[in-house]
Each structure stands twice: as structure tokens, then as C-alpha cells.
GULUMGU-734496 format. One record per residue (C-alpha): residue number from 0; residue in three letters; x, y, z negated. Coordinates in steps of 0.05 Angstrom, whole numbers, m for minus. Each point is the difference from the previous one (the first is absolute). Example, Ala and Ser with C-alpha at 12.3 -4.5 7.8 and 13.67 -1.06 7.14 Angstrom:
BEGIN
0, ALA, 246, m90, m156
1, SER, 27, 69, 13
//
This chain:
BEGIN
0, MET, m274, m553, m325
1, MET, 36, 21, 64
2, LYS, 26, m45, 55
3, ARG, 74, m10, 10
4, ARG, 34, 38, 57
5, LEU, 67, m13, 34
6, PRO, 54, 50, m19
7, ILE, 14, 52, 54
8, LEU, 71, m25, 11
9, LEU, m24, m70, 11
10, ILE, m52, 24, 51
11, VAL, 55, 37, 38
12, CYS, 43, m62, 0
13, ILE, m57, m42, 27
14, LEU, m15, 49, 55
15, CYS, 73, 3, 20
16, SER, 4, m76, 1
17, LEU, m55, m3, 53
18, LEU, 51, 26, 50
19, ALA, 36, m66, m4
20, VAL, m55, m52, 5
21, PRO, 27, m68, 22
22, ALA, m20, m23, 70
23, ALA, m31, m63, m30
24, ALA, m48, 41, m42
25, ALA, m21, 40, 62
26, GLU, m24, m65, 32
27, SER, m31, m31, m62
28, GLU, m62, m43, 5
29, ALA, m39, 53, m39
30, ALA, 21, 53, 50
31, LYS, m20, m41, 61
32, ALA, m66, m24, m28
33, GLY, m16, 70, m25
34, LEU, 13, 31, 68
35, ARG, m45, m50, 35
36, GLY, m54, 14, m51
37, ALA, 7, 75, 8
38, GLN, m6, m5, 75
39, HIS, m64, m39, m9
40, LEU, m26, 53, m49
41, PHE, 14, 57, 47
42, THR, m34, m37, 57
43, SER, m62, m22, m39
44, SER, m8, 66, m39
45, PRO, 26, 56, 44
46, VAL, m48, 53, m28
47, LEU, m9, 1, m75
48, ASP, m56, 30, m42
49, GLU, m7, 14, m74
50, THR, m2, m75, m15
51, GLY, 69, m10, 31
52, GLY, 40, 15, m62
53, TRP, 34, m68, m4
54, ALA, 21, 5, 73
55, VAL, 29, 68, m16
56, ILE, 39, m29, m58
57, VAL, 26, m58, 41
58, SER, 24, 44, 57
59, ALA, 32, 53, m43
60, ARG, 33, m45, m51
61, GLY, 22, m50, 53
62, GLY, 36, 54, 39
63, PHE, m31, m25, 64
64, ALA, 0, 43, 62
65, ALA, m74, 19, m5
66, PRO, m36, 25, 62
67, LYS, m1, 75, 11
68, GLY, m53, 33, m45
69, TYR, m15, m66, m36
70, TYR, m13, 32, m69
71, VAL, m39, 61, 24
72, PRO, m69, m31, 7
73, PHE, 5, m32, m69
74, LEU, 13, 66, m33
75, ALA, m52, 36, 42
76, ALA, m54, m51, m14
77, LEU, 17, 0, m74
78, ARG, m8, 76, m2
79, GLU, m67, m5, 35
80, GLN, m23, m55, m47
81, LEU, 18, 43, m61
82, ARG, m34, 61, 29
83, ALA, m64, m37, 16
84, ALA, m2, m34, m68
85, ASP, 19, 61, m43
86, GLY, 68, m29, m15
87, VAL, m23, m69, m22
88, LEU, 30, m63, 29
89, SER, m39, m48, m44
90, THR, m44, 2, m61
91, ARG, 13, m73, m18
92, ARG, 68, m23, 25
93, SER, 63, 32, m26
94, THR, 40, m42, 49
95, GLU, m24, 45, 56
96, TYR, 39, 56, m33
97, SER, 61, m44, m14
98, ARG, 5, m23, 71
99, THR, m8, 70, 27
100, ILE, 51, 28, m49
101, LEU, 50, m53, 23
102, ALA, m12, 16, 73
103, LEU, 7, 75, m9
104, THR, 63, m9, m42
105, ALA, 30, m45, 52
106, ILE, m5, 54, 54
107, GLY, 22, 57, m45
108, GLU, m68, 32, m12
109, ASP, m23, 26, m68
110, PRO, m58, m41, m27
111, ALA, m12, 53, m53
112, ASN, m20, 50, 54
113, VAL, m37, m25, 61
114, ASP, m36, 63, 21
115, GLY, m7, 18, m73
116, VAL, m22, m70, m22
117, ASP, 42, m34, m54
118, LEU, m3, m74, 16
119, LEU, 43, m16, m61
120, LYS, m52, 27, m49
121, PRO, m48, m60, 2
122, LEU, 57, m45, m25
123, GLY, 1, 43, m62
124, ASP, m68, m29, m17
125, TYR, 16, m65, m37
126, ASP, m70, m28, m1
127, PHE, m12, 13, 74
128, THR, 66, m32, 18
129, VAL, m5, m64, m40
130, ALA, m74, m11, 17
131, ALA, 22, m43, 59
132, GLY, 47, m42, m42
133, VAL, 74, m17, m5
134, THR, 19, 11, 73
135, ALA, m31, 70, m2
136, ALA, 42, 17, m61
137, ALA, 61, m30, 32
138, TYR, m7, 39, 64
139, ALA, m12, 64, m39
140, LEU, 69, m9, m32
141, ILE, 31, m19, 66
142, ALA, m29, 62, 34
143, LEU, 20, 48, m56
144, ASP, 70, m29, m3
145, ALA, 9, 2, 75
146, GLY, 12, 75, m2
147, ASP, 19, 3, m74
148, TYR, m63, 42, m10
149, ALA, m18, 27, m68
150, MET, m64, m30, m28
151, PRO, m55, 46, 25
152, VAL, m43, 35, m51
153, ASN, m73, m16, 11
154, LYS, m45, 43, m45
155, ASP, m61, m36, 26
156, ALA, 24, m68, m25
157, LYS, m29, m33, m61
158, THR, 70, m28, m14
159, GLN, 61, 37, 26
160, ALA, 46, m51, 31
161, THR, 73, m8, m16
162, ARG, 51, m48, 28
163, GLU, 2, m33, m68
164, LEU, m75, m13, 1
165, TYR, 5, m33, 68
166, VAL, 60, m42, m21
167, ASP, m35, m21, m64
168, TYR, m63, m18, 40
169, LEU, 40, m46, 45
170, LEU, 36, m32, m59
171, GLY, m66, m11, m34
172, ARG, m28, m37, 60
173, GLN, 57, m50, 5
174, LEU, m26, m71, m5
175, GLU, 27, m55, m44
176, ASP, 37, m32, 57
177, GLY, 39, 65, 11
178, GLY, m35, 22, 64
179, TRP, m56, 46, 17
180, GLY, m65, m13, 36
181, LEU, m67, 30, 17
182, GLY, m32, m43, m54
183, LYS, 19, m16, m71
184, GLN, 24, m72, 7
185, THR, 41, m15, 62
186, ALA, 60, 39, 27
187, ASP, m1, 19, 74
188, ALA, 64, 6, 41
189, ASP, m21, 64, 36
190, VAL, m24, 36, m63
191, THR, 60, m23, m40
192, ALA, 48, 25, 54
193, ILE, m35, 68, 5
194, VAL, 3, 11, m75
195, LEU, 74, m19, m2
196, GLN, 13, 52, 54
197, ALA, m33, 53, m44
198, LEU, 37, m21, m63
199, ALA, 68, m3, 34
200, ASN, 16, 72, m18
201, TYR, m16, m7, m74
202, ARG, 44, m58, m22
203, GLU, 40, 43, m48
204, ASN, m60, m12, m45
205, ALA, 12, m66, m36
206, ALA, m73, m20, 4
207, VAL, m1, 12, 75
208, GLU, 65, m39, 10
209, SER, m30, m58, m38
210, ALA, m64, 2, 41
211, VAL, 39, 4, 65
212, THR, 42, m60, m19
213, LEU, m62, m41, m15
214, GLY, m33, 25, 64
215, VAL, 59, m20, 43
216, THR, 1, m69, m32
217, CYS, m74, m8, 14
218, LEU, 7, 24, 71
219, ALA, 57, m49, 13
220, ALA, m43, m56, m26
221, MET, m55, 17, 50
222, GLN, 47, m9, 60
223, ASP, m16, m62, 41
224, MET, 48, m48, 36
225, THR, m4, 41, 65
226, GLY, 29, 59, m36
227, GLY, m66, 36, 5
228, PHE, m55, 22, m48
229, SER, m75, m5, m3
230, THR, m56, 44, m25
231, TRP, m67, m30, m22
232, GLY, 29, m67, 20
233, VAL, 13, 20, 73
234, ALA, 71, 8, 27
235, THR, 5, 69, 32
236, SER, 53, 44, 29
237, GLU, m22, 57, m45
238, SER, 19, m40, m61
239, CYS, 70, m8, 29
240, SER, 4, 74, 17
241, GLN, m20, 24, m69
242, THR, 49, m48, m32
243, ILE, 57, 26, 43
244, LEU, m19, 72, m18
245, ALA, 1, m19, m73
246, LEU, 68, m35, 4
247, CYS, 31, 59, 38
248, ALA, m29, 50, m50
249, LEU, 30, m41, m57
250, GLY, 67, m9, 34
251, ILE, m8, m76, 3
252, LYS, 33, m32, 61
253, LEU, m46, m40, 45
254, ASP, 45, m61, m6
255, ASP, m2, 2, m76
256, ALA, m3, m73, m23
257, ARG, m67, 13, m34
258, PHE, m31, 18, 67
259, VAL, 28, m56, 43
260, LYS, m44, m61, 9
261, ASN, 20, m59, 43
262, GLY, 55, 43, 29
263, LYS, m50, 53, 21
264, THR, m5, 73, m22
265, VAL, m61, 44, 0
266, PHE, 34, 38, 57
267, ASP, 1, m64, 41
268, ALA, m73, m11, m15
269, LEU, m19, 71, 21
270, LEU, 36, m6, 67
271, SER, m40, m63, 14
272, TYR, m63, 43, 4
273, GLN, 26, 46, 55
274, LEU, m31, m9, 68
275, PRO, 35, 9, 68
276, ASP, m30, 69, 9
277, GLY, 32, 24, m66
278, SER, m64, m1, m41
279, PHE, m10, m43, m62
280, LYS, m54, m50, m17
281, HIS, m41, 3, m63
282, THR, m8, m75, 0
283, ASP, m12, m23, 72
284, THR, m13, 61, 43
285, ALA, 30, 69, 10
286, ASP, m22, 50, m52
287, ALA, 12, 75, m5
288, THR, 5, 0, m76
289, ALA, 47, m59, 0
290, THR, 44, 34, 52
291, ILE, 4, 64, m41
292, GLN, 19, m36, m64
293, ALA, 51, m44, 36
294, LEU, 32, 62, 30
295, LEU, 4, 33, m69
296, ALA, 35, m62, m26
297, LEU, 49, m2, 59
298, ILE, 14, 73, m10
299, ALA, 14, m12, m73
300, VAL, 50, m55, 18
301, ARG, 32, 43, 53
302, ARG, 7, 60, m46
303, ALA, 33, m44, m52
304, GLU, 48, m25, 53
305, LEU, 19, 72, 16
306, ALA, 4, 20, m73
307, LYS, m56, 51, 11
308, PRO, m53, 20, m51
309, GLY, m58, m49, m5
310, VAL, m59, 2, 46
311, PHE, m42, 36, m53
312, ASP, 58, 42, m27
313, MET, m10, 59, 47
314, SER, 55, 44, m28
315, ASP, 31, m1, 69
316, ALA, m63, 18, 39
317, VAL, 2, 60, 46
318, ARG, m55, 41, 33
319, VAL, m15, m26, 69
320, ILE, m58, 44, 22
321, THR, 23, 71, 13
322, LYS, m37, 61, 27
323, ALA, 12, 13, 73
324, GLU, 38, 63, 20
325, PRO, m43, 41, 48
326, GLN, 32, 31, 61
327, GLN, 11, 74, 5
328, GLY, m64, 39, 14
329, LEU, m45, m41, m45
330, THR, m27, 39, m59
331, PRO, m30, m28, m65
332, SER, m73, 17, m14
333, THR, m27, 26, m66
334, VAL, m71, m2, m27
335, VAL, m40, 59, 26
336, ARG, m72, m22, m16
337, ALA, m1, m40, m64
338, GLY, m62, m41, m11
339, VAL, m27, 6, 71
340, THR, m48, m54, 22
341, PHE, m54, m16, 50
342, ASP, m72, m22, m10
343, ASP, 8, m61, 44
344, VAL, 64, m30, m29
345, LYS, m22, m13, m71
346, GLY, 7, m74, m13
347, HIS, 34, m11, 67
348, LYS, 59, m48, m3
349, ASN, 45, 54, 30
350, GLN, m26, 56, m45
351, PHE, 65, 11, m38
352, ALA, 42, 6, 63
353, ILE, m50, 47, 33
354, GLU, m6, 45, m60
355, THR, 75, 0, m12
356, LEU, 17, 22, 71
357, ALA, m57, 51, m2
358, GLY, 29, 28, m64
359, TYR, 67, 10, 35
360, GLY, m34, 35, 57
361, ILE, 20, m55, 49
362, ILE, m70, m20, 21
363, ASP, m66, 37, 5
364, GLY, m72, m20, 0
365, MET, m49, 3, 58
366, GLY, m42, 56, m30
367, LYS, m58, 4, m49
368, GLY, 39, m36, m54
369, LYS, 8, m62, 43
370, PHE, 63, m39, 20
371, SER, m34, m52, 44
372, PRO, 48, m55, m24
373, ASP, m28, m54, 45
374, ALA, 1, 42, 64
375, THR, 54, m11, 52
376, MET, 58, 49, 9
377, THR, 21, 37, 62
378, ARG, 71, 5, 24
379, ALA, 0, 74, m15
380, GLN, m25, m10, m72
381, PHE, 53, m53, m11
382, ALA, 55, 46, 25
383, LYS, m21, 55, m48
384, ILE, m3, m46, m61
385, VAL, 69, m30, 12
386, VAL, 32, 67, 14
387, CYS, m29, 28, m64
388, GLY, 19, m62, m39
389, LEU, 73, 7, 21
390, GLY, 0, 74, m14
391, LEU, 21, 17, 71
392, ALA, m8, 72, 25
393, PRO, m53, m3, 55
394, GLU, 20, 35, 65
395, TYR, m33, 3, 68
396, ARG, 48, m19, 56
397, GLY, m47, m11, 60
398, THR, 18, m74, 3
399, PHE, m65, m27, 30
400, THR, m45, 28, 54
401, ASP, m64, m20, m36
402, VAL, 20, 34, m66
403, ALA, m18, 73, 5
404, GLU, 39, 49, m42
405, THR, m65, 25, m31
406, ALA, m22, m70, m23
407, TRP, 1, m8, m76
408, TYR, 45, m61, 7
409, ALA, 49, 27, 53
410, SER, 59, 15, m46
411, TYR, m9, m66, m39
412, VAL, m2, m42, 63
413, ASP, 61, 34, 29
414, THR, 39, m6, m65
415, ALA, m17, m74, m7
416, ALA, 23, m11, 71
417, ALA, 64, 40, m10
418, TYR, 19, m45, m59
419, GLY, m16, m63, 39
420, ILE, m60, m19, m43
421, VAL, m50, 0, 57
422, ASN, 5, m9, 75
423, GLY, m44, 23, 57
424, VAL, m44, m46, 41
425, GLY, 34, 15, 66
426, HIS, m2, 54, 54
427, GLY, 16, 53, m51
428, LYS, m62, m11, m41
429, PHE, m13, m17, m73
430, ASN, m75, m16, m3
431, PRO, m11, 36, m66
432, GLU, m72, m24, m8
433, GLY, 16, m74, 12
434, VAL, m5, m46, m60
435, ILE, 60, m41, m23
436, THR, 3, m73, m19
437, ARG, 32, m29, m62
438, GLN, 61, m24, 38
439, GLU, 9, 69, 31
440, ALA, m5, 32, m68
441, ALA, 50, m50, m29
442, THR, 48, 16, 57
443, MET, m6, 75, m12
444, LEU, 8, m7, m76
445, ALA, 61, m44, 10
446, ARG, 31, 56, 40
447, ALA, m18, 48, m56
448, ALA, 32, m49, m49
449, LYS, 65, 4, 40
450, LEU, m1, 75, m9
451, CYS, m9, m13, m74
452, GLY, 65, m38, 0
453, PHE, m24, m72, 5
454, ASP, 35, m52, 41
455, THR, m62, m24, 38
456, ASP, 35, m50, 45
457, LEU, m17, m70, m27
458, SER, 34, m61, 29
459, ALA, m40, m41, 50
460, GLU, m2, m57, m50
461, GLN, m28, 45, m55
462, VAL, m52, 30, 48
463, THR, m23, m70, 17
464, ARG, m4, m21, m73
465, VAL, m39, 61, m22
466, LEU, m51, m2, 56
467, ALA, m10, m74, m12
468, VAL, m29, 17, m68
469, TYR, m62, 29, 35
470, PRO, m49, m43, 40
471, ASP, m2, 52, 55
472, GLY, 74, 15, 0
473, GLY, 7, m31, 68
474, SER, m47, 50, 31
475, VAL, 45, 60, m13
476, ALA, 24, 32, 65
477, SER, 73, m12, 16
478, TYR, 17, 73, m6
479, ALA, m28, 2, m71
480, THR, 25, m65, m31
481, GLY, 61, 31, m33
482, THR, m37, 62, m26
483, MET, m60, m39, m24
484, ALA, 47, m49, m37
485, PHE, 37, 59, m31
486, CYS, m65, 30, m26
487, ALA, m20, m67, m30
488, GLN, 69, m13, m30
489, TYR, 6, 70, m31
490, ALA, m71, 1, m27
491, VAL, m22, 56, 47
492, LEU, m61, m42, 16
493, GLY, m53, 4, m55
494, ALA, 6, m47, m60
495, GLY, m37, m65, 9
496, GLU, m3, 3, 75
497, LYS, m16, m71, 24
498, THR, m1, 16, 75
499, LEU, 36, 49, 45
500, ALA, m58, 14, 49
501, PRO, 52, 32, 46
502, THR, m47, 20, 57
503, ARG, m56, 28, m42
504, ALA, m8, 75, m3
505, ILE, 30, 24, m65
506, LEU, m44, 35, m51
507, ARG, 14, 66, m34
508, CYS, 4, m34, m68
509, GLU, 51, m50, 26
510, VAL, 44, 55, 27
511, ALA, m2, 36, m67
512, GLN, 19, m64, m37
513, MET, 56, m17, 47
514, LEU, 30, 70, m1
515, TYR, m6, 3, m75
516, ASN, 35, m68, m7
517, LEU, 57, 25, 44
518, LEU, 8, 66, m36
519, ARG, m1, m36, m66
520, LEU, 65, m33, 19
521, THR, 34, 67, 10
522, ASP, 9, 65, m40
523, LEU, m47, 38, 47
524, LEU, m57, 1, m51
525, GLN, 22, 42, m60
//
């Protein structure tokens, strides 16, 4: 059983029609409310991690002007999570995979190959997927259909999943009143709406069409006189959001007579939950999940107004994260010492980055099989590591009076200075044995990033937002605010960093991690 797709000619006509959108549509209530909500999202969550999949979906599918580098930390943190957990997102919850697949698809990434990990494969395990119930099965279908992915083959599964199996599972869980719920007796608005979204693509099947008809009737009966919906007996914005997503997926207008109560639509009810700052309430107070779901609903309405594919029909998604183009003079590195390690990095949180850079010949140990990961780093050592990481040809130029031509670091220091990565300390000196702080390292790596082709100049507003995420963001020196914010926004700082510690001397392990993170965003590691 395959989902229905729009004919190519019709898609072309729809895309062409977008060039002539009426002015009224451009100023719709959904557009205005969505923009306010997105601005709140970007302010409250300026730096994403691997859990930020829904924020990624909202931003990408809403077509909002996301801050520079907004998607980078999500993808970087996801890769790190997969590496650390041997490619496993969850052993119990298939929805972790569905959400991540949707997020990757929304930004044009391939969920079947995230550093060699196939995130689609777990959804080929029927028993694993349905273990969490109807919403898990529903989101599996939504995720697979988002990119029109073939059902993944999972040889480890007890039961190989098919779309038909998931559809039949959902049909078999429909309650007598026509809806769906977490239990066996009472339908729930949220669950019913989510299942209807999943079944929307399969209505050419008579059994599905009949189930959808009953489900819509049940959902309409659950609407209250405010136009809203409740779950577990409590009126919530999320119930409104999921209902709107279902109606849009089914092509049912929001002012359909079945969904108008006391002159109020579910769209009217949803807008009543929006707060002045753009966020949405769950019931009484602002809530991150409520805001995300409300934005998805508003985006669905807006995309319908513009005759665009649905919020979860990502056939129009494009890749938004691209490799930077290094400037002339930078040379990619290749592995020269496969399998190299150090006695004192085994089990260290930065072990992978240290061993990777050592394998490329970018960093060395301190002798006797040691790396000294938790030792500080001198300015001369830093210059060498960055020059080697960028593949620059080291050349002595006599730039500093305290850097002798015979010093092991002389050519690296002069090359780093020539490319604007490092500066002297005044009076023609470099102070090669001086240690560097974390904010100094961030500044130098941001300069290296510019050589790699990154636009490192964040707006003053974005810098303020990013630094505000960290409790010590206000202690960053004025000269380093922009560069420290860049390193945080582009995931150059290590994953899971809770503080910036800008004035603390940086450790060798931290430099290795930061340089690895930067090079990972380029094609300089081959």
C-alpha cells in the first residue's frame, strides 16, 4: 500500500502559483501569529542540541528567517550522540527516531546515513515501533511518508514492518466511538488527531476512508463551545494544535460547519492561548511544548493558504546546511596514523576528538605515550595545532622578536600570524610560552573558521541571545563576545557545555575538541 502523490504537473502549477499570492494571504492571522511565535522560539532557544528536533521542523517548515547557524548545533549534537551510543537513539521509544527523521528531512539531510547510521532502520521493526502504542505507530508512518522513504529492511526485527501493518494496527485500535485513545474505552482528542494525520495519506483504501470518516465525526463531537478541545478532561492548546494539523492534513477547512461551535473555530481557540511574547500556554502558563505544537499548527494553516505541501509533506524540503568553502591555501588532511592513541585519554570525554586529530597528524602527544589532556596549552602549541588543522604550509617570517628561527614552533607561529589567526602581545612579541584562555582560543578559532569559509559575524542581537544561554555569558570580555557566541552557535564548543568559563586557561583536550568540531563542518578532514 503506497501513499498518494501529487502529479508532477500539478506540483509545478502549485509552485508557479506561489508567485501570485494575494496580499490578504500575506497578512493572514496564521502568518502574524506564527511569526510572533517563531521570534519567541529563536529568543528562548537560540542554541539547539540533539533534543531540538521539533524546533528544527518548525523553523524549516515555517520558512522563518532562522538565525545564522541555527541548525548546525542540532546536527552536530545528534552526530555526537550517535557516536557515543553506537548509533542508538533509544532502545524503548521509536518516537525518538520518528522525530529525528522528520527534523533531518525538513533540513534536507539523509536520515538513512548520519555518519553511517541508518535512522530509518528501527522503524522497520514492527514490534519495537508499536510497543509504545498508537501514537508511536502513527508517527512512524508520518516520518516515513515525510520523505516518501521506502520501508527500511530490518533483519534484526522479529516482525518486519510494512506500511500495511502499521495502517492495520491503527485501524484495529479504533474505538467504538470512532476515535482513538491511549486506553481501550475513551477517545482522546490529541491521540485521535495524531492518528488521523497518519492515515490521511492512505484514504484510497476503503477501510481507511471509513475509519477516517468516523474519526472526524468523533473529533468534531469532542469540540467544546469555545471552539477548543480537551485531553484527559483538561482544555489545552495542544489539543487545538493537533486538531488543526489533522484538519489540514485531511484537507478540511477550519470553518467547516462540523468544527464551528458557538461561532468559534478551533483556530480561534488556539489563538486565545497565545501570550504577548509570542509563546503559547499549555493551560495557564507559557509552555515550550505547547508553543512548538501551536507553531506547527499555524504553519500547517499558512502552508494551506499558500497552496504549499503540508507541514509533514516534505517533498519541497531543501538542504540548508552546506559545507563551507575554505579559502585558497588551506589543504585537506588525510589519515596518516590510523589507530593512534595515548595511555591517558582512554575513557576521557574528549578521547574521540583527540585520537581523530592525532590520526590525521594534526596533534601530537607530550612524550612517553601521553597526551596530557587536562594540561593547559601554550600559545605556541595552539598555533601549531591550528596551522596543521587547516593544512597551511608553515613558513618562518621573522614576525616576532621573541620567536627565534630555531624554535620548533617558529614557522607555525609566523604562519598563524600571517593568516590572521593569532596576534602578538605588543612591542613585537608573541609570548610563545604563555597560556591561553578559553575566550582567547574561541577568538582564534573563529578567525580560523573565517578562513574555512564561514561567515562568523553574528548580529548583536544574536550574540546577546546566545551568550544569555550560559550563566557566565556576561563575563566574556568585550573583544570576544562575537567570537565566543559564534563558537557556541556553530557547535565549536564541546557538546553539552553548560558554562563558557571564558577567562579560565583552556585545556589541551578542549582545544582538540573545539578544533575537531570546527574541522568537522568543513571538508578538511578526508
